[in-house]
C-alpha positions in Angstrom: -5.8 10.1 12.6 -5.5 7.6 9.8 -7.3 5.1 12.0 -9.7 7.5 13.7 -11.1 9.4 10.8 -12.6 6.4 8.9 -14.3 5.3 12.1 -15.8 8.7 12.7 -16.9 8.9 9.1 -18.6 5.5 9.4 -20.3 6.4 12.7 -21.5 9.8 11.4 -22.8 8.2 8.2 -24.5 5.4 10.0 -26.2 7.9 12.3 -26.9 10.3 9.4 -25.3 13.2 11.3 -22.5 15.7 10.8 -22.3 15.4 7.1 -20.1 18.5 6.9 -17.6 16.9 9.2 -17.7 13.7 7.1 -16.8 15.8 4.0 -13.9 17.5 5.8 -12.5 14.2 7.2 -12.8 12.5 3.8 -10.9 15.5 2.2 -8.2 15.4 4.9 -7.4 11.6 4.8 -5.2 11.7 1.7 -3.0 14.4 3.2 -2.3 12.5 6.4 1.1 11.0 6.7 1.4 7.2 6.6 2.1 5.4 9.8 5.7 4.2 10.0 5.9 0.4 9.8 8.7 -2.1 10.5 9.2 -5.9 10.7 8.9 -7.2 14.2 12.4 -8.8 13.9 14.1 -5.6 12.6 14.5 -2.0 13.7 14.7 -0.5 10.2 11.5 1.1 8.9 9.8 -0.4 5.9 9.6 1.6 2.7 6.2 2.6 1.5 4.5 -0.4 -0.2 6.8 -3.0 1.5 4.4 -3.8 4.3 2.9 -7.2 4.8 0.7 -9.1 7.1 3.3 -9.3 9.8 4.5 -5.7 9.8 3.7 -3.5 12.8 3.4 0.2 13.5 6.8 1.5 14.5 7.2 3.3 17.8 9.7 6.1 17.2 11.3 5.9 20.6 12.2 2.2 20.0 14.0 3.1 16.8 16.4 5.5 18.5 19.8 4.2 19.7 
């Protein structure tokens, strides 16, 4: 949702439609959980704020032993 909501907001704003939906999505974004990230060379998740250009979204099933 963190990736989808901004795209929907941009599309609706560009087309000048669904302004009620835009307001709802804008209000919901801050409450969405962050996507888990990890370094490609490590299995441990990064702490919030430790991401960098090479970090990737972690797939939870790959983190399990």
